[in-house]
C-alpha positions, 0 to 999 in steps of 0.5 A: 077482080081486076084489083087483085088479078095477077097477084100472089096471095101475100101480095093480095093481102098486102094490097087489100090492107093498103087499099083499105087504109089508103082510102080510109075504108075502115069506118068509124067507131060505129062502123068498124071494119075487120079483114079476115084471112084464111090461115095463120098470121102473116101480116102483123098489124104494126106493119101497117099501123092499121086502124082496123082489125086483121084476123087470121082463121088459124086452125079453122077456115075464114068462112067459119070464123066469119060465121061465128063472128056473125052468130056472136054479134048482138046485131048481125043485121049491121054486118056486111060480109064482102065476098064472092063465095055464094055459100058464105053469102047464103049462110051469112044471110040466114044468120041475119047479115047482109053481103056485097060482092067484092066487085060491087064493094069496090065499085061503090068505093071507087065510083067505078074508077078502077084504073086510078086505084090500080095505077097507084099500086101497079108494082108487086110487093116483091118488086117494091122490096127489090127497089127498096133494097136497091135504094138502101144500097145506093143511099145508105151503103147497105149490102 
Protein backbone atom coordinates (compact mmCIF):
# COMPACT_ATOMS: atom_id res chain seq x y z
CA UNK A 1 0.00 0.00 0.00
CA UNK A 2 1.69 3.26 -1.11
CA UNK A 3 0.51 5.28 1.87
CA UNK A 4 2.29 3.05 4.37
CA UNK A 5 5.27 1.90 2.31
CA UNK A 6 8.64 2.40 4.00
CA UNK A 7 7.19 3.21 7.42
CA UNK A 8 7.98 1.31 10.59
CA UNK A 9 5.08 -0.10 12.63
CA UNK A 10 4.72 2.77 15.10
CA UNK A 11 4.97 5.36 12.32
CA UNK A 12 2.32 3.50 10.32
CA UNK A 13 0.00 3.51 13.32
CA UNK A 14 0.50 7.25 13.87
CA UNK A 15 0.05 7.86 10.15
CA UNK A 16 -3.20 5.86 9.95
CA UNK A 17 -4.65 7.71 12.94
CA UNK A 18 -3.56 11.05 11.47
CA UNK A 19 -5.13 10.27 8.08
CA UNK A 20 -8.42 9.07 9.63
CA UNK A 21 -8.56 12.18 11.80
CA UNK A 22 -7.39 14.71 9.17
CA UNK A 23 -9.82 13.49 6.52
CA UNK A 24 -12.63 12.92 9.03
CA UNK A 25 -13.00 9.25 8.15
CA UNK A 26 -14.42 8.46 11.55
CA UNK A 27 -18.08 8.62 10.61
CA UNK A 28 -20.90 9.81 12.81
CA UNK A 29 -22.91 8.45 15.73
CA UNK A 30 -24.59 6.09 13.26
CA UNK A 31 -21.38 5.26 11.43
CA UNK A 32 -18.66 4.75 14.01
CA UNK A 33 -15.07 3.86 13.27
CA UNK A 34 -12.78 1.72 15.38
CA UNK A 35 -9.11 1.14 14.65
CA UNK A 36 -7.77 -2.14 15.97
CA UNK A 37 -4.05 -2.80 16.34
CA UNK A 38 -2.20 -5.96 17.35
CA UNK A 39 -0.35 -5.85 20.65
CA UNK A 40 -0.35 -3.76 23.74
CA UNK A 41 -1.23 -0.10 23.87
CA UNK A 42 1.29 2.18 22.29
CA UNK A 43 -0.71 5.24 21.28
CA UNK A 44 -2.90 6.96 23.85
CA UNK A 45 -6.17 8.42 22.52
CA UNK A 46 -5.35 11.73 24.20
CA UNK A 47 -2.26 12.12 22.00
CA UNK A 48 -4.52 12.68 19.00
CA UNK A 49 -7.73 13.74 20.78
CA UNK A 50 -9.45 11.10 18.66
CA UNK A 51 -13.17 11.24 17.90
CA UNK A 52 -13.02 7.48 17.25
CA UNK A 53 -11.96 4.44 19.23
CA UNK A 54 -8.55 2.81 19.14
CA UNK A 55 -8.27 -0.76 20.40
CA UNK A 56 -5.20 -2.86 21.07
CA UNK A 57 -5.64 -6.61 21.02
CA UNK A 58 -3.32 -7.06 24.03
CA UNK A 59 -3.06 -10.80 24.72
CA UNK A 60 -5.00 -11.94 21.64
CA UNK A 61 -4.34 -11.13 18.01
CA UNK A 62 -6.22 -8.27 16.33
CA UNK A 63 -8.05 -10.65 14.01
CA UNK A 64 -9.57 -12.50 16.98
CA UNK A 65 -10.64 -9.22 18.56
CA UNK A 66 -12.25 -8.06 15.30
CA UNK A 67 -14.11 -11.35 14.91
CA UNK A 68 -15.29 -11.22 18.52
CA UNK A 69 -16.58 -7.66 17.97
CA UNK A 70 -18.50 -8.85 14.90
CA UNK A 71 -19.95 -11.81 16.83
CA UNK A 72 -21.07 -9.51 19.66
CA UNK A 73 -22.64 -6.98 17.32
CA UNK A 74 -26.42 -6.68 17.18
CA UNK A 75 -26.15 -5.95 13.47
CA UNK A 76 -23.00 -7.44 11.91
CA UNK A 77 -24.23 -6.58 8.41
CA UNK A 78 -23.50 -2.93 9.26
CA UNK A 79 -19.82 -3.69 9.91
CA UNK A 80 -17.21 -3.19 7.20
CA UNK A 81 -13.78 -4.65 7.93
CA UNK A 82 -10.95 -2.93 6.06
CA UNK A 83 -8.21 -5.51 5.60
CA UNK A 84 -6.04 -7.25 3.04
CA UNK A 85 -5.99 -10.46 5.11
CA UNK A 86 -7.90 -13.07 3.07
CA UNK A 87 -8.57 -15.33 6.03
CA UNK A 88 -9.98 -12.46 8.10
CA UNK A 89 -12.17 -11.39 5.15
CA UNK A 90 -13.58 -14.91 4.83
CA UNK A 91 -14.32 -15.25 8.54
CA UNK A 92 -15.85 -11.77 8.76
CA UNK A 93 -18.09 -12.54 5.78
CA UNK A 94 -19.22 -15.82 7.41
CA UNK A 95 -20.22 -13.81 10.49
CA UNK A 96 -22.29 -11.41 8.39
CA UNK A 97 -19.90 -8.46 8.02
CA UNK A 98 -18.59 -7.12 4.73
CA UNK A 99 -15.06 -6.06 3.88
CA UNK A 100 -12.96 -3.76 1.73
CA UNK A 101 -9.33 -4.02 0.79
CA UNK A 102 -7.11 -1.30 2.22
CA UNK A 103 -6.40 0.00 -1.26
CA UNK A 104 -10.09 0.12 -2.22
CA UNK A 105 -10.94 1.92 1.01
CA UNK A 106 -8.33 4.62 0.45
CA UNK A 107 -9.07 4.91 -3.26
CA UNK A 108 -12.71 5.60 -2.50
CA UNK A 109 -11.83 8.00 0.29
CA UNK A 110 -9.28 9.97 -1.70
CA UNK A 111 -10.85 9.47 -5.13
CA UNK A 112 -7.62 7.92 -6.49
CA UNK A 113 -5.54 10.87 -5.31
CA UNK A 114 -2.79 9.14 -3.35
CA UNK A 115 -0.17 11.78 -4.12
CA UNK A 116 -1.68 14.77 -2.26
CA UNK A 117 -2.23 12.65 0.81
CA UNK A 118 1.23 11.14 0.70
CA UNK A 119 2.83 14.53 0.01
CA UNK A 120 1.11 15.98 3.04
CA UNK A 121 2.69 13.34 5.29
CA UNK A 122 6.09 12.66 3.78
CA UNK A 123 8.14 13.08 6.98
CA UNK A 124 8.50 10.04 9.19
CA UNK A 125 7.49 10.23 12.83
CA UNK A 126 11.15 10.22 13.89
CA UNK A 127 11.98 13.04 11.47
CA UNK A 128 9.13 15.15 12.82
CA UNK A 129 10.27 14.52 16.39
CA UNK A 130 13.84 15.60 15.55
CA UNK A 131 12.60 18.77 13.86
CA UNK A 132 10.36 19.59 16.82
CA UNK A 133 13.25 19.05 19.24
CA UNK A 134 15.45 21.33 17.13
CA UNK A 135 12.79 24.03 17.02
CA UNK A 136 12.27 23.79 20.79
CA UNK A 137 16.01 24.36 21.22
CA UNK A 138 16.01 27.35 18.91
CA UNK A 139 12.80 29.02 20.06
CA UNK A 140 12.45 27.92 23.65
CA UNK A 141 16.08 27.44 24.60
CA UNK A 142 15.45 23.85 25.65
CA UNK A 143 18.34 21.39 25.67
